[in-house]
Structure formats: C-alpha cells, structure tokens
N, C-alpha and C positions, 0 to 999 in steps of 0.2 A: 365600343365599350372600353373604358379606361380601367386599368388595374391599379390597385393601391401599391405604393412602393414597398409597403410591408409585406403584402401578399407575394409580390415578386421576389422579395428577399428570402422568403422561407420556402419557396418552391424548390424542389430538388432539381439540380442541373446535371446534365450529362458530364461524365468525367472528361476533363481536358488535360493535356500534358502539363506537368508542373512548370515547364519553361514558358508557357503562354499565360500563366496566371500572374496577376499582379494584385495589389491590395484592393483594387477596385472590383476585381472579379472573384474575390475570396467568398466562398459560400458560407452561409451561417454555420454549417457543420465544421468547416475548416477553421472558421473564426473561433468557434467553441473549443476546438482542440487546441488552437494556439493559445487562447486565454488560460486554459487549464494547464498547459505545459509551462507558460510563463510563471505560473504560481508554484511550479514544482510538484504538482499533484498527479497521481496516477488516475486512470479511469475509475478504478475501484474506489479510490478516496472521494472523488467528486460524486460518483453515483451514491455512495453512502451518505454524503452531505445532503443530497436532495431526495433521498428515499427511493431510488430506482436501482435496477441491476446494472452491472457493468456491460452486459450484452446490449441492453437497451441504449445506454450511453454511446456505445460504439456505433450502433445503427444511426443515431442522431449525428454523430461526428462524420460518418461516411456518407451522409445524405440519403440513406436508405429510408429514413423516416422524416417526415416534416415536423418541424417544431410547432406545437400549438401554443396558444396564448398562455396557458397555465405553465407549460414547461419553460417558455421564454422567461417568465417572471421568476421561476424557481432557479434557473441557471443564472440569471442576472444577479439575483440576491446572493447566491453562493459564491459567484465570482467577483462580487462587489463592483459591478458595472451597471450602467443603465440599460434598459431594454433597447433603447435606440443604439447604444454602442454595440450591443450584441447583434442587432439586426443590420444596421447600416452605419459602420464607423465613419467618422469624418476624416478620411485620409489615413495614411500610414502613421502609426504611432510607435514610439520607442517602447520596448518591452517593459512591463511593470516589474520593478525590482525593489519595491519598498520593503519587502520582507525577505529574509534569507530563504534559500531553497529548503525543501523538506529534508534533504540529506543533511544539510548544515544544522537545521533545527533539531533533528534527532540526535546528532552528535553533541550539540549544546546541552540538551536535556541530560545526556549521560554524564557530561562533564560537571554539570551542576550537582549531580548526586555524589560526586567524589568528595573526599575530605578536603578542607581548605588547603592543606600543604600540597596535596597532589594536584589540585586545581592550579595553584601558583606555579608549580614545576612545569605542568603541561603548557600553561600560558606563556611561560618564559621560553619554552622550546618552540612554540608556534611563532612567537615574536622574533626569535633568532632566525628561524627559517624564512619568515617574511622579509626580514632585513636583507638576507642573502639574495632573495629573489629580486628585490627592488634595486639592488646594486648593479 
C-alpha cells in the first residue's frame, strides 16, 4: 500500500536533534513556525488571524496535532503561501522579507501619528544614524 506524499508530510514525526534536520526533513509544524517567524508574527497574532487559540497553534507547530485539510488551507491563506508550499516546499528558500517586521511596522505607525515637524526631525536622526553605520 502506497501512502500519499501529502499524508506522509502531515504525519507527526518523532523529534530528532536539530543538527540532523535539513530543509528536506523539516516537519509541517516546523515549517509553519518558520513561516510565521519570517513574517514577524507571534503565535497569538497568527492564531487570531485564523480563529484558533495560541495553545492550539503551538500544538500544531510542535507536531502534537496533525494538520487537517481545513487547517492547512487556513494557515496557507493567512501566511500567503500555497498549500503545497506549506506541506512540501520545493527546496530551501530565502526568508520572505517583502514586508517590514511587526516591530518595525508598529514603530512606523507611531511615527505616522506624530506631527510633520517631529516626523522630519526623527527621520533626519534615523538617516544620520544609518549613514554612520554604513561608513
């Protein structure tokens, strides 16, 4: 009897030492955690986006629970990846960094609420700091 590659990918695996894991042996839970972290989200934030509790998300990430079809689709939509990417990515990929991290986004929102003259002063300060780092 042959098993589907998707069934195999969502079956929980025994924990193996980190040093023996490569991208080919990354479990769906580990992949889920990696994708969440690449976007700068906490477990609570992702759980809220898909309508589950943080504890449940933690259980999925640690492989204590198997991902069912509904949850795979919900996670894929929230993380803006395909279900195939979530289950069986095609090799190692560079981290997604098309959006700023959540920490940077929160600070940007606070900066946008400042009066224009304070925004300009702060941006000049940041520019001066970045020029010093680049030198």
